PDB file of N, CA, C and O in Angstrom:
ATOM      1  N   MET A   1      20.109  -9.219   1.299  1.00  0.00           N
ATOM      2  CA  MET A   1      18.709  -8.925   1.491  1.00  0.00           C
ATOM      3  C   MET A   1      18.360  -7.649   0.729  1.00  0.00           C
ATOM      4  O   MET A   1      19.101  -6.667   0.768  1.00  0.00           O
ATOM      5  N   ALA A   2      17.221  -7.678   0.036  1.00  0.00           N
ATOM      6  CA  ALA A   2      16.794  -6.535  -0.761  1.00  0.00           C
ATOM      7  C   ALA A   2      16.324  -5.401   0.140  1.00  0.00           C
ATOM      8  O   ALA A   2      15.696  -5.631   1.174  1.00  0.00           O
ATOM      9  N   LYS A   3      16.633  -4.191  -0.262  1.00  0.00           N
ATOM     10  CA  LYS A   3      16.236  -2.997   0.489  1.00  0.00           C
ATOM     11  C   LYS A   3      14.745  -2.727   0.265  1.00  0.00           C
ATOM     12  O   LYS A   3      14.249  -2.819  -0.858  1.00  0.00           O
ATOM     13  N   ARG A   4      14.054  -2.397   1.330  1.00  0.00           N
ATOM     14  CA  ARG A   4      12.632  -2.066   1.243  1.00  0.00           C
ATOM     15  C   ARG A   4      12.451  -0.562   1.387  1.00  0.00           C
ATOM     16  O   ARG A   4      13.091   0.079   2.221  1.00  0.00           O
ATOM     17  N   ASP A   5      11.573  -0.014   0.564  1.00  0.00           N
ATOM     18  CA  ASP A   5      11.210   1.396   0.652  1.00  0.00           C
ATOM     19  C   ASP A   5       9.772   1.489   1.136  1.00  0.00           C
ATOM     20  O   ASP A   5       8.965   0.587   0.914  1.00  0.00           O
ATOM     21  N   LEU A   6       9.468   2.602   1.805  1.00  0.00           N
ATOM     22  CA  LEU A   6       8.119   2.838   2.310  1.00  0.00           C
ATOM     23  C   LEU A   6       7.303   3.559   1.242  1.00  0.00           C
ATOM     24  O   LEU A   6       7.738   4.568   0.686  1.00  0.00           O
ATOM     25  N   TYR A   7       6.119   3.027   0.966  1.00  0.00           N
ATOM     26  CA  TYR A   7       5.210   3.599  -0.024  1.00  0.00           C
ATOM     27  C   TYR A   7       3.846   3.820   0.596  1.00  0.00           C
ATOM     28  O   TYR A   7       3.479   3.181   1.582  1.00  0.00           O
ATOM     29  N   LEU A   8       3.107   4.731   0.003  1.00  0.00           N
ATOM     30  CA  LEU A   8       1.709   4.921   0.310  1.00  0.00           C
ATOM     31  C   LEU A   8       0.950   4.393  -0.907  1.00  0.00           C
ATOM     32  O   LEU A   8       1.127   4.893  -2.018  1.00  0.00           O
ATOM     33  N   ALA A   9       0.115   3.391  -0.697  1.00  0.00           N
ATOM     34  CA  ALA A   9      -0.681   2.809  -1.782  1.00  0.00           C
ATOM     35  C   ALA A   9      -2.126   3.262  -1.599  1.00  0.00           C
ATOM     36  O   ALA A   9      -2.724   3.031  -0.548  1.00  0.00           O
ATOM     37  N   ALA A  10      -2.680   3.902  -2.612  1.00  0.00           N
ATOM     38  CA  ALA A  10      -4.048   4.395  -2.550  1.00  0.00           C
ATOM     39  C   ALA A  10      -4.772   4.018  -3.832  1.00  0.00           C
ATOM     40  O   ALA A  10      -4.179   4.001  -4.911  1.00  0.00           O
ATOM     41  N   TYR A  11      -6.045   3.718  -3.708  1.00  0.00           N
ATOM     42  CA  TYR A  11      -6.814   3.340  -4.887  1.00  0.00           C
ATOM     43  C   TYR A  11      -8.232   3.878  -4.785  1.00  0.00           C
ATOM     44  O   TYR A  11      -8.760   4.099  -3.695  1.00  0.00           O
ATOM     45  N   ASP A  12      -8.831   4.081  -5.949  1.00  0.00           N
ATOM     46  CA  ASP A  12     -10.226   4.479  -6.064  1.00  0.00           C
ATOM     47  C   ASP A  12     -10.826   3.552  -7.105  1.00  0.00           C
ATOM     48  O   ASP A  12     -10.534   3.674  -8.295  1.00  0.00           O
ATOM     49  N   VAL A  13     -11.659   2.628  -6.661  1.00  0.00           N
ATOM     50  CA  VAL A  13     -12.201   1.590  -7.537  1.00  0.00           C
ATOM     51  C   VAL A  13     -13.714   1.738  -7.577  1.00  0.00           C
ATOM     52  O   VAL A  13     -14.359   1.827  -6.532  1.00  0.00           O
ATOM     53  N   SER A  14     -14.285   1.764  -8.785  1.00  0.00           N
ATOM     54  CA  SER A  14     -15.706   2.066  -8.945  1.00  0.00           C
ATOM     55  C   SER A  14     -16.628   0.862  -8.774  1.00  0.00           C
ATOM     56  O   SER A  14     -17.797   1.047  -8.435  1.00  0.00           O
ATOM     57  N   GLU A  15     -16.164  -0.334  -8.988  1.00  0.00           N
ATOM     58  CA  GLU A  15     -17.023  -1.517  -8.951  1.00  0.00           C
ATOM     59  C   GLU A  15     -16.748  -2.323  -7.684  1.00  0.00           C
ATOM     60  O   GLU A  15     -15.590  -2.630  -7.404  1.00  0.00           O
ATOM     61  N   PRO A  16     -17.779  -2.675  -6.909  1.00  0.00           N
ATOM     62  CA  PRO A  16     -17.580  -3.331  -5.606  1.00  0.00           C
ATOM     63  C   PRO A  16     -16.732  -4.609  -5.639  1.00  0.00           C
ATOM     64  O   PRO A  16     -15.926  -4.820  -4.733  1.00  0.00           O
ATOM     65  N   ARG A  17     -16.886  -5.449  -6.638  1.00  0.00           N
ATOM     66  CA  ARG A  17     -16.109  -6.685  -6.690  1.00  0.00           C
ATOM     67  C   ARG A  17     -14.618  -6.395  -6.883  1.00  0.00           C
ATOM     68  O   ARG A  17     -13.771  -7.028  -6.253  1.00  0.00           O
ATOM     69  N   ARG A  18     -14.306  -5.438  -7.754  1.00  0.00           N
ATOM     70  CA  ARG A  18     -12.901  -5.047  -7.961  1.00  0.00           C
ATOM     71  C   ARG A  18     -12.357  -4.342  -6.720  1.00  0.00           C
ATOM     72  O   ARG A  18     -11.179  -4.481  -6.394  1.00  0.00           O
ATOM     73  N   LEU A  19     -13.211  -3.585  -6.026  1.00  0.00           N
ATOM     74  CA  LEU A  19     -12.804  -2.896  -4.810  1.00  0.00           C
ATOM     75  C   LEU A  19     -12.372  -3.892  -3.735  1.00  0.00           C
ATOM     76  O   LEU A  19     -11.340  -3.695  -3.093  1.00  0.00           O
ATOM     77  N   VAL A  20     -13.139  -4.946  -3.533  1.00  0.00           N
ATOM     78  CA  VAL A  20     -12.793  -5.977  -2.554  1.00  0.00           C
ATOM     79  C   VAL A  20     -11.487  -6.661  -2.951  1.00  0.00           C
ATOM     80  O   VAL A  20     -10.644  -6.933  -2.095  1.00  0.00           O
ATOM     81  N   ALA A  21     -11.316  -6.938  -4.236  1.00  0.00           N
ATOM     82  CA  ALA A  21     -10.087  -7.580  -4.713  1.00  0.00           C
ATOM     83  C   ALA A  21      -8.880  -6.664  -4.535  1.00  0.00           C
ATOM     84  O   ALA A  21      -7.807  -7.126  -4.147  1.00  0.00           O
ATOM     85  N   ALA A  22      -9.044  -5.356  -4.817  1.00  0.00           N
ATOM     86  CA  ALA A  22      -7.949  -4.394  -4.643  1.00  0.00           C
ATOM     87  C   ALA A  22      -7.556  -4.296  -3.172  1.00  0.00           C
ATOM     88  O   ALA A  22      -6.369  -4.239  -2.851  1.00  0.00           O
ATOM     89  N   LEU A  23      -8.531  -4.276  -2.287  1.00  0.00           N
ATOM     90  CA  LEU A  23      -8.258  -4.234  -0.852  1.00  0.00           C
ATOM     91  C   LEU A  23      -7.466  -5.466  -0.408  1.00  0.00           C
ATOM     92  O   LEU A  23      -6.484  -5.345   0.324  1.00  0.00           O
ATOM     93  N   ALA A  24      -7.891  -6.636  -0.847  1.00  0.00           N
ATOM     94  CA  ALA A  24      -7.189  -7.875  -0.486  1.00  0.00           C
ATOM     95  C   ALA A  24      -5.763  -7.874  -1.027  1.00  0.00           C
ATOM     96  O   ALA A  24      -4.839  -8.305  -0.338  1.00  0.00           O
ATOM     97  N   LEU A  25      -5.581  -7.398  -2.240  1.00  0.00           N
ATOM     98  CA  LEU A  25      -4.253  -7.356  -2.854  1.00  0.00           C
ATOM     99  C   LEU A  25      -3.315  -6.441  -2.063  1.00  0.00           C
ATOM    100  O   LEU A  25      -2.210  -6.851  -1.708  1.00  0.00           O
ATOM    101  N   VAL A  26      -3.740  -5.220  -1.785  1.00  0.00           N
ATOM    102  CA  VAL A  26      -2.883  -4.262  -1.084  1.00  0.00           C
ATOM    103  C   VAL A  26      -2.644  -4.698   0.356  1.00  0.00           C
ATOM    104  O   VAL A  26      -1.534  -4.544   0.866  1.00  0.00           O
ATOM    105  N   ARG A  27      -3.651  -5.232   1.015  1.00  0.00           N
ATOM    106  CA  ARG A  27      -3.464  -5.682   2.400  1.00  0.00           C
ATOM    107  C   ARG A  27      -2.447  -6.812   2.510  1.00  0.00           C
ATOM    108  O   ARG A  27      -1.863  -7.021   3.574  1.00  0.00           O
ATOM    109  N   GLY A  28      -2.232  -7.535   1.424  1.00  0.00           N
ATOM    110  CA  GLY A  28      -1.207  -8.570   1.418  1.00  0.00           C
ATOM    111  C   GLY A  28       0.197  -8.003   1.575  1.00  0.00           C
ATOM    112  O   GLY A  28       1.118  -8.723   1.963  1.00  0.00           O
ATOM    113  N   PHE A  29       0.366  -6.727   1.277  1.00  0.00           N
ATOM    114  CA  PHE A  29       1.661  -6.058   1.376  1.00  0.00           C
ATOM    115  C   PHE A  29       1.691  -5.037   2.514  1.00  0.00           C
ATOM    116  O   PHE A  29       2.768  -4.570   2.884  1.00  0.00           O
ATOM    117  N   ALA A  30       0.543  -4.683   3.074  1.00  0.00           N
ATOM    118  CA  ALA A  30       0.417  -3.534   3.971  1.00  0.00           C
ATOM    119  C   ALA A  30       0.946  -3.797   5.376  1.00  0.00           C
ATOM    120  O   ALA A  30       0.880  -4.911   5.895  1.00  0.00           O
ATOM    121  N   THR A  31       1.474  -2.728   5.973  1.00  0.00           N
ATOM    122  CA  THR A  31       1.847  -2.760   7.381  1.00  0.00           C
ATOM    123  C   THR A  31       0.855  -1.938   8.196  1.00  0.00           C
ATOM    124  O   THR A  31       0.799  -2.074   9.418  1.00  0.00           O
ATOM    125  N   GLY A  32       0.087  -1.104   7.547  1.00  0.00           N
ATOM    126  CA  GLY A  32      -0.901  -0.285   8.221  1.00  0.00           C
ATOM    127  C   GLY A  32      -1.699   0.486   7.206  1.00  0.00           C
ATOM    128  O   GLY A  32      -1.343   0.522   6.028  1.00  0.00           O
ATOM    129  N   GLY A  33      -2.768   1.100   7.643  1.00  0.00           N
ATOM    130  CA  GLY A  33      -3.577   1.904   6.745  1.00  0.00           C
ATOM    131  C   GLY A  33      -5.027   1.891   7.152  1.00  0.00           C
ATOM    132  O   GLY A  33      -5.403   1.328   8.180  1.00  0.00           O
ATOM    133  N   GLN A  34      -5.830   2.521   6.329  1.00  0.00           N
ATOM    134  CA  GLN A  34      -7.265   2.558   6.587  1.00  0.00           C
ATOM    135  C   GLN A  34      -7.995   2.735   5.270  1.00  0.00           C
ATOM    136  O   GLN A  34      -7.519   3.417   4.362  1.00  0.00           O
ATOM    137  N   LYS A  35      -9.146   2.116   5.184  1.00  0.00           N
ATOM    138  CA  LYS A  35     -10.004   2.164   3.990  1.00  0.00           C
ATOM    139  C   LYS A  35      -9.195   1.904   2.719  1.00  0.00           C
ATOM    140  O   LYS A  35      -8.754   0.775   2.508  1.00  0.00           O
ATOM    141  N   SER A  36      -8.988   2.896   1.881  1.00  0.00           N
ATOM    142  CA  SER A  36      -8.311   2.650   0.607  1.00  0.00           C
ATOM    143  C   SER A  36      -6.926   3.285   0.528  1.00  0.00           C
ATOM    144  O   SER A  36      -6.427   3.544  -0.567  1.00  0.00           O
ATOM    145  N   VAL A  37      -6.300   3.539   1.680  1.00  0.00           N
ATOM    146  CA  VAL A  37      -4.937   4.076   1.724  1.00  0.00           C
ATOM    147  C   VAL A  37      -4.133   3.241   2.716  1.00  0.00           C
ATOM    148  O   VAL A  37      -4.532   3.076   3.868  1.00  0.00           O
ATOM    149  N   HIS A  38      -2.994   2.715   2.256  1.00  0.00           N
ATOM    150  CA  HIS A  38      -2.200   1.811   3.090  1.00  0.00           C
ATOM    151  C   HIS A  38      -0.719   2.135   2.990  1.00  0.00           C
ATOM    152  O   HIS A  38      -0.238   2.586   1.950  1.00  0.00           O
ATOM    153  N   GLU A  39       0.006   1.898   4.096  1.00  0.00           N
ATOM    154  CA  GLU A  39       1.467   1.994   4.100  1.00  0.00           C
ATOM    155  C   GLU A  39       2.014   0.619   3.751  1.00  0.00           C
ATOM    156  O   GLU A  39       1.595  -0.388   4.322  1.00  0.00           O
ATOM    157  N   VAL A  40       2.949   0.581   2.812  1.00  0.00           N
ATOM    158  CA  VAL A  40       3.548  -0.694   2.414  1.00  0.00           C
ATOM    159  C   VAL A  40       5.064  -0.528   2.298  1.00  0.00           C
ATOM    160  O   VAL A  40       5.543   0.460   1.743  1.00  0.00           O
ATOM    161  N   PHE A  41       5.812  -1.494   2.819  1.00  0.00           N
ATOM    162  CA  PHE A  41       7.259  -1.562   2.627  1.00  0.00           C
ATOM    163  C   PHE A  41       7.497  -2.574   1.519  1.00  0.00           C
ATOM    164  O   PHE A  41       7.127  -3.739   1.658  1.00  0.00           O
ATOM    165  N   LEU A  42       8.115  -2.142   0.413  1.00  0.00           N
ATOM    166  CA  LEU A  42       8.276  -3.008  -0.748  1.00  0.00           C
ATOM    167  C   LEU A  42       9.721  -3.061  -1.218  1.00  0.00           C
ATOM    168  O   LEU A  42      10.436  -2.060  -1.192  1.00  0.00           O
ATOM    169  N   THR A  43      10.136  -4.245  -1.647  1.00  0.00           N
ATOM    170  CA  THR A  43      11.385  -4.387  -2.387  1.00  0.00           C
ATOM    171  C   THR A  43      11.082  -3.975  -3.827  1.00  0.00           C
ATOM    172  O   THR A  43       9.910  -3.860  -4.187  1.00  0.00           O
ATOM    173  N   PRO A  44      12.090  -3.752  -4.656  1.00  0.00           N
ATOM    174  CA  PRO A  44      11.813  -3.445  -6.067  1.00  0.00           C
ATOM    175  C   PRO A  44      10.986  -4.538  -6.752  1.00  0.00           C
ATOM    176  O   PRO A  44      10.114  -4.239  -7.567  1.00  0.00           O
ATOM    177  N   TYR A  45      11.259  -5.802  -6.420  1.00  0.00           N
ATOM    178  CA  TYR A  45      10.496  -6.903  -7.014  1.00  0.00           C
ATOM    179  C   TYR A  45       9.038  -6.855  -6.570  1.00  0.00           C
ATOM    180  O   TYR A  45       8.138  -7.008  -7.396  1.00  0.00           O
ATOM    181  N   GLU A  46       8.790  -6.644  -5.271  1.00  0.00           N
ATOM    182  CA  GLU A  46       7.420  -6.579  -4.764  1.00  0.00           C
ATOM    183  C   GLU A  46       6.666  -5.392  -5.357  1.00  0.00           C
ATOM    184  O   GLU A  46       5.465  -5.477  -5.614  1.00  0.00           O
ATOM    185  N   LYS A  47       7.370  -4.294  -5.569  1.00  0.00           N
ATOM    186  CA  LYS A  47       6.742  -3.123  -6.186  1.00  0.00           C
ATOM    187  C   LYS A  47       6.250  -3.464  -7.591  1.00  0.00           C
ATOM    188  O   LYS A  47       5.113  -3.160  -7.950  1.00  0.00           O
ATOM    189  N   ARG A  48       7.114  -4.096  -8.376  1.00  0.00           N
ATOM    190  CA  ARG A  48       6.703  -4.503  -9.732  1.00  0.00           C
ATOM    191  C   ARG A  48       5.537  -5.489  -9.680  1.00  0.00           C
ATOM    192  O   ARG A  48       4.605  -5.396 -10.479  1.00  0.00           O
ATOM    193  N   GLU A  49       5.592  -6.433  -8.736  1.00  0.00           N
ATOM    194  CA  GLU A  49       4.540  -7.432  -8.584  1.00  0.00           C
ATOM    195  C   GLU A  49       3.202  -6.779  -8.233  1.00  0.00           C
ATOM    196  O   GLU A  49       2.171  -7.133  -8.805  1.00  0.00           O
ATOM    197  N   LEU A  50       3.213  -5.834  -7.302  1.00  0.00           N
ATOM    198  CA  LEU A  50       1.991  -5.137  -6.910  1.00  0.00           C
ATOM    199  C   LEU A  50       1.424  -4.331  -8.071  1.00  0.00           C
ATOM    200  O   LEU A  50       0.223  -4.393  -8.335  1.00  0.00           O
ATOM    201  N   ILE A  51       2.259  -3.586  -8.758  1.00  0.00           N
ATOM    202  CA  ILE A  51       1.790  -2.771  -9.886  1.00  0.00           C
ATOM    203  C   ILE A  51       1.221  -3.658 -10.987  1.00  0.00           C
ATOM    204  O   ILE A  51       0.177  -3.348 -11.560  1.00  0.00           O
ATOM    205  N   HIS A  52       1.898  -4.751 -11.280  1.00  0.00           N
ATOM    206  CA  HIS A  52       1.415  -5.662 -12.327  1.00  0.00           C
ATOM    207  C   HIS A  52       0.073  -6.282 -11.940  1.00  0.00           C
ATOM    208  O   HIS A  52      -0.853  -6.303 -12.752  1.00  0.00           O
ATOM    209  N   ALA A  53      -0.044  -6.788 -10.707  1.00  0.00           N
ATOM    210  CA  ALA A  53      -1.293  -7.403 -10.264  1.00  0.00           C
ATOM    211  C   ALA A  53      -2.429  -6.380 -10.266  1.00  0.00           C
ATOM    212  O   ALA A  53      -3.554  -6.703 -10.648  1.00  0.00           O
ATOM    213  N   MET A  54      -2.141  -5.157  -9.843  1.00  0.00           N
ATOM    214  CA  MET A  54      -3.172  -4.123  -9.824  1.00  0.00           C
ATOM    215  C   MET A  54      -3.582  -3.753 -11.249  1.00  0.00           C
ATOM    216  O   MET A  54      -4.759  -3.491 -11.496  1.00  0.00           O
ATOM    217  N   SER A  55      -2.640  -3.725 -12.187  1.00  0.00           N
ATOM    218  CA  SER A  55      -2.980  -3.386 -13.573  1.00  0.00           C
ATOM    219  C   SER A  55      -3.892  -4.433 -14.207  1.00  0.00           C
ATOM    220  O   SER A  55      -4.708  -4.108 -15.069  1.00  0.00           O
ATOM    221  N   LEU A  56      -3.757  -5.687 -13.782  1.00  0.00           N
ATOM    222  CA  LEU A  56      -4.639  -6.740 -14.288  1.00  0.00           C
ATOM    223  C   LEU A  56      -6.026  -6.657 -13.660  1.00  0.00           C
ATOM    224  O   LEU A  56      -7.010  -7.082 -14.266  1.00  0.00           O
ATOM    225  N   LEU A  57      -6.105  -6.119 -12.466  1.00  0.00           N
ATOM    226  CA  LEU A  57      -7.351  -6.084 -11.710  1.00  0.00           C
ATOM    227  C   LEU A  57      -8.228  -4.890 -12.065  1.00  0.00           C
ATOM    228  O   LEU A  57      -9.447  -5.032 -12.172  1.00  0.00           O
ATOM    229  N   LEU A  58      -7.633  -3.726 -12.248  1.00  0.00           N
ATOM    230  CA  LEU A  58      -8.396  -2.488 -12.388  1.00  0.00           C
ATOM    231  C   LEU A  58      -8.828  -2.208 -13.817  1.00  0.00           C
ATOM    232  O   LEU A  58      -8.203  -2.664 -14.774  1.00  0.00           O
ATOM    233  N   ASP A  59      -9.903  -1.452 -13.940  1.00  0.00           N
ATOM    234  CA  ASP A  59     -10.391  -0.943 -15.222  1.00  0.00           C
ATOM    235  C   ASP A  59      -9.783   0.445 -15.400  1.00  0.00           C
ATOM    236  O   ASP A  59     -10.132   1.373 -14.671  1.00  0.00           O
ATOM    237  N   GLU A  60      -8.890   0.590 -16.350  1.00  0.00           N
ATOM    238  CA  GLU A  60      -8.156   1.861 -16.481  1.00  0.00           C
ATOM    239  C   GLU A  60      -9.047   3.050 -16.840  1.00  0.00           C
ATOM    240  O   GLU A  60      -8.642   4.196 -16.645  1.00  0.00           O
ATOM    241  N   ASP A  61     -10.233   2.804 -17.352  1.00  0.00           N
ATOM    242  CA  ASP A  61     -11.141   3.904 -17.676  1.00  0.00           C
ATOM    243  C   ASP A  61     -11.912   4.422 -16.456  1.00  0.00           C
ATOM    244  O   ASP A  61     -12.381   5.561 -16.459  1.00  0.00           O
ATOM    245  N   HIS A  62     -12.045   3.594 -15.418  1.00  0.00           N
ATOM    246  CA  HIS A  62     -12.874   3.978 -14.287  1.00  0.00           C
ATOM    247  C   HIS A  62     -12.161   3.961 -12.932  1.00  0.00           C
ATOM    248  O   HIS A  62     -12.627   4.609 -11.995  1.00  0.00           O
ATOM    249  N   ASP A  63     -11.065   3.251 -12.807  1.00  0.00           N
ATOM    250  CA  ASP A  63     -10.389   3.071 -11.525  1.00  0.00           C
ATOM    251  C   ASP A  63      -9.038   3.787 -11.524  1.00  0.00           C
ATOM    252  O   ASP A  63      -8.467   4.073 -12.576  1.00  0.00           O
ATOM    253  N   ARG A  64      -8.548   4.066 -10.327  1.00  0.00           N
ATOM    254  CA  ARG A  64      -7.245   4.722 -10.170  1.00  0.00           C
ATOM    255  C   ARG A  64      -6.435   4.016  -9.096  1.00  0.00           C
ATOM    256  O   ARG A  64      -6.988   3.491  -8.131  1.00  0.00           O
ATOM    257  N   PHE A  65      -5.094   4.008  -9.276  1.00  0.00           N
ATOM    258  CA  PHE A  65      -4.172   3.450  -8.290  1.00  0.00           C
ATOM    259  C   PHE A  65      -2.961   4.358  -8.209  1.00  0.00           C
ATOM    260  O   PHE A  65      -2.405   4.759  -9.232  1.00  0.00           O
ATOM    261  N   LEU A  66      -2.548   4.686  -6.976  1.00  0.00           N
ATOM    262  CA  LEU A  66      -1.391   5.547  -6.747  1.00  0.00           C
ATOM    263  C   LEU A  66      -0.440   4.829  -5.810  1.00  0.00           C
ATOM    264  O   LEU A  66      -0.846   4.332  -4.760  1.00  0.00           O
ATOM    265  N   LEU A  67       0.817   4.777  -6.191  1.00  0.00           N
ATOM    266  CA  LEU A  67       1.864   4.222  -5.338  1.00  0.00           C
ATOM    267  C   LEU A  67       2.925   5.304  -5.203  1.00  0.00           C
ATOM    268  O   LEU A  67       3.641   5.610  -6.156  1.00  0.00           O
ATOM    269  N   LEU A  68       3.018   5.878  -4.012  1.00  0.00           N
ATOM    270  CA  LEU A  68       3.878   7.035  -3.765  1.00  0.00           C
ATOM    271  C   LEU A  68       4.972   6.650  -2.772  1.00  0.00           C
ATOM    272  O   LEU A  68       4.673   6.232  -1.653  1.00  0.00           O
ATOM    273  N   ARG A  69       6.248   6.789  -3.175  1.00  0.00           N
ATOM    274  CA  ARG A  69       7.358   6.473  -2.270  1.00  0.00           C
ATOM    275  C   ARG A  69       7.493   7.588  -1.242  1.00  0.00           C
ATOM    276  O   ARG A  69       7.506   8.770  -1.586  1.00  0.00           O
ATOM    277  N   LEU A  70       7.594   7.195   0.029  1.00  0.00           N
ATOM    278  CA  LEU A  70       7.723   8.138   1.136  1.00  0.00           C
ATOM    279  C   LEU A  70       9.132   8.095   1.711  1.00  0.00           C
ATOM    280  O   LEU A  70       9.848   7.104   1.561  1.00  0.00           O
ATOM    281  N   ASP A  71       9.516   9.166   2.363  1.00  0.00           N
ATOM    282  CA  ASP A  71      10.797   9.225   3.051  1.00  0.00           C
ATOM    283  C   ASP A  71      10.641   8.515   4.388  1.00  0.00           C
ATOM    284  O   ASP A  71       9.940   9.010   5.271  1.00  0.00           O
ATOM    285  N   ARG A  72      11.278   7.371   4.548  1.00  0.00           N
ATOM    286  CA  ARG A  72      11.106   6.573   5.764  1.00  0.00           C
ATOM    287  C   ARG A  72      11.676   7.267   7.000  1.00  0.00           C
ATOM    288  O   ARG A  72      11.378   6.864   8.124  1.00  0.00           O
ATOM    289  N   HIS A  73      12.484   8.294   6.808  1.00  0.00           N
ATOM    290  CA  HIS A  73      13.072   8.995   7.942  1.00  0.00           C
ATOM    291  C   HIS A  73      12.308  10.265   8.313  1.00  0.00           C
ATOM    292  O   HIS A  73      12.664  10.956   9.268  1.00  0.00           O
ATOM    293  N   ALA A  74      11.260  10.565   7.554  1.00  0.00           N
ATOM    294  CA  ALA A  74      10.464  11.759   7.847  1.00  0.00           C
ATOM    295  C   ALA A  74       9.672  11.555   9.138  1.00  0.00           C
ATOM    296  O   ALA A  74       9.280  10.436   9.470  1.00  0.00           O
ATOM    297  N   ARG A  75       9.450  12.623   9.839  1.00  0.00           N
ATOM    298  CA  ARG A  75       8.695  12.572  11.091  1.00  0.00           C
ATOM    299  C   ARG A  75       7.216  12.364  10.787  1.00  0.00           C
ATOM    300  O   ARG A  75       6.670  13.016   9.897  1.00  0.00           O
ATOM    301  N   SER A  76       6.565  11.466  11.514  1.00  0.00           N
ATOM    302  CA  SER A  76       5.133  11.219  11.354  1.00  0.00           C
ATOM    303  C   SER A  76       4.352  12.285  12.092  1.00  0.00           C
ATOM    304  O   SER A  76       4.689  12.651  13.217  1.00  0.00           O
ATOM    305  N   MET A  77       3.307  12.781  11.452  1.00  0.00           N
ATOM    306  CA  MET A  77       2.419  13.741  12.095  1.00  0.00           C
ATOM    307  C   MET A  77       1.024  13.132  12.094  1.00  0.00           C
ATOM    308  O   MET A  77       0.612  12.507  11.117  1.00  0.00           O
ATOM    309  N   THR A  78       0.307  13.318  13.184  1.00  0.00           N
ATOM    310  CA  THR A  78      -1.038  12.771  13.287  1.00  0.00           C
ATOM    311  C   THR A  78      -2.022  13.876  13.627  1.00  0.00           C
ATOM    312  O   THR A  78      -1.652  14.897  14.205  1.00  0.00           O
ATOM    313  N   LEU A  79      -3.267  13.664  13.265  1.00  0.00           N
ATOM    314  CA  LEU A  79      -4.334  14.613  13.556  1.00  0.00           C
ATOM    315  C   LEU A  79      -5.414  13.902  14.353  1.00  0.00           C
ATOM    316  O   LEU A  79      -5.597  12.693  14.209  1.00  0.00           O
ATOM    317  N   GLY A  80      -6.122  14.628  15.180  1.00  0.00           N
ATOM    318  CA  GLY A  80      -7.233  14.045  15.918  1.00  0.00           C
ATOM    319  C   GLY A  80      -6.773  12.981  16.883  1.00  0.00           C
ATOM    320  O   GLY A  80      -5.816  13.180  17.632  1.00  0.00           O
ATOM    321  N   ARG A  81      -7.450  11.855  16.868  1.00  0.00           N
ATOM    322  CA  ARG A  81      -7.173  10.784  17.809  1.00  0.00           C
ATOM    323  C   ARG A  81      -6.238   9.730  17.229  1.00  0.00           C
ATOM    324  O   ARG A  81      -6.119   8.641  17.790  1.00  0.00           O
ATOM    325  N   ALA A  82      -5.600  10.021  16.159  1.00  0.00           N
ATOM    326  CA  ALA A  82      -4.675   9.069  15.538  1.00  0.00           C
ATOM    327  C   ALA A  82      -3.421   8.929  16.387  1.00  0.00           C
ATOM    328  O   ALA A  82      -3.133   9.776  17.233  1.00  0.00           O
ATOM    329  N   SER A  83      -2.688   7.864  16.158  1.00  0.00           N
ATOM    330  CA  SER A  83      -1.418   7.668  16.859  1.00  0.00           C
ATOM    331  C   SER A  83      -0.336   7.354  15.836  1.00  0.00           C
ATOM    332  O   SER A  83      -0.639   6.805  14.777  1.00  0.00           O
ATOM    333  N   PRO A  84       0.917   7.687  16.125  1.00  0.00           N
ATOM    334  CA  PRO A  84       1.997   7.415  15.173  1.00  0.00           C
ATOM    335  C   PRO A  84       2.115   5.920  14.909  1.00  0.00           C
ATOM    336  O   PRO A  84       1.766   5.115  15.772  1.00  0.00           O
ATOM    337  N   PRO A  85       2.607   5.531  13.717  1.00  0.00           N
ATOM    338  CA  PRO A  85       2.767   4.116  13.413  1.00  0.00           C
ATOM    339  C   PRO A  85       3.703   3.451  14.418  1.00  0.00           C
ATOM    340  O   PRO A  85       4.700   4.041  14.834  1.00  0.00           O
ATOM    341  N   GLY A  86       3.382   2.245  14.796  1.00  0.00           N
ATOM    342  CA  GLY A  86       4.195   1.504  15.746  1.00  0.00           C
ATOM    343  C   GLY A  86       4.656   0.195  15.152  1.00  0.00           C
ATOM    344  O   GLY A  86       4.293  -0.873  15.645  1.00  0.00           O
ATOM    345  N   ASP A  87       5.441   0.259  14.110  1.00  0.00           N
ATOM    346  CA  ASP A  87       5.907  -0.955  13.441  1.00  0.00           C
ATOM    347  C   ASP A  87       6.941  -1.683  14.296  1.00  0.00           C
ATOM    348  O   ASP A  87       7.724  -1.050  15.004  1.00  0.00           O
ATOM    349  N   PRO A  88       6.942  -3.002  14.230  1.00  0.00           N
ATOM    350  CA  PRO A  88       7.944  -3.766  14.986  1.00  0.00           C
ATOM    351  C   PRO A  88       9.349  -3.552  14.414  1.00  0.00           C
ATOM    352  O   PRO A  88       9.517  -2.965  13.345  1.00  0.00           O
ATOM    353  N   ALA A  89      10.348  -4.038  15.145  1.00  0.00           N
ATOM    354  CA  ALA A  89      11.741  -3.868  14.725  1.00  0.00           C
ATOM    355  C   ALA A  89      12.040  -4.627  13.440  1.00  0.00           C
ATOM    356  O   ALA A  89      12.972  -4.268  12.721  1.00  0.00           O
ATOM    357  N   TYR A  90      11.274  -5.664  13.138  1.00  0.00           N
ATOM    358  CA  TYR A  90      11.493  -6.434  11.915  1.00  0.00           C
ATOM    359  C   TYR A  90      10.168  -6.981  11.414  1.00  0.00           C
ATOM    360  O   TYR A  90       9.189  -7.030  12.159  1.00  0.00           O
ATOM    361  N   PHE A  91      10.135  -7.394  10.143  1.00  0.00           N
ATOM    362  CA  PHE A  91       8.964  -7.980   9.511  1.00  0.00           C
ATOM    363  C   PHE A  91       9.332  -9.353   8.979  1.00  0.00           C
ATOM    364  O   PHE A  91      10.427  -9.543   8.448  1.00  0.00           O
ATOM    365  N   TYR A  92       8.445 -10.288   9.115  1.00  0.00           N
ATOM    366  CA  TYR A  92       8.637 -11.605   8.521  1.00  0.00           C
ATOM    367  C   TYR A  92       7.847 -11.660   7.224  1.00  0.00           C
ATOM    368  O   TYR A  92       6.629 -11.484   7.233  1.00  0.00           O
ATOM    369  N   VAL A  93       8.518 -11.900   6.122  1.00  0.00           N
ATOM    370  CA  VAL A  93       7.875 -12.001   4.814  1.00  0.00           C
ATOM    371  C   VAL A  93       8.207 -13.373   4.270  1.00  0.00           C
ATOM    372  O   VAL A  93       9.371 -13.715   4.061  1.00  0.00           O
ATOM    373  N   SER A  94       7.164 -14.152   4.044  1.00  0.00           N
ATOM    374  CA  SER A  94       7.411 -15.512   3.537  1.00  0.00           C
ATOM    375  C   SER A  94       7.283 -15.574   2.050  1.00  0.00           C
ATOM    376  O   SER A  94       7.459 -16.640   1.459  1.00  0.00           O
TER     377      SER A  94
END
């Protein structure tokens, strides 16, 4: 089984149609998030797939996409009324 790493996927898309498409694309991989920032657990193959699909979708002159690998063992900190992530013991990926 391929090892999954935790990433933070964030995007800034200027055109509403591309914005909806970017949201749908990232949510297909997401375990949590809000608005245009999502937590995603990705295998190396899924990472390449996400980056490639996003590169076809976005306008490089006007849109931005960030995929940042996070330390999965780091302690979660929350502000305000937020709560720490509560991911299940396993994920089913078809």
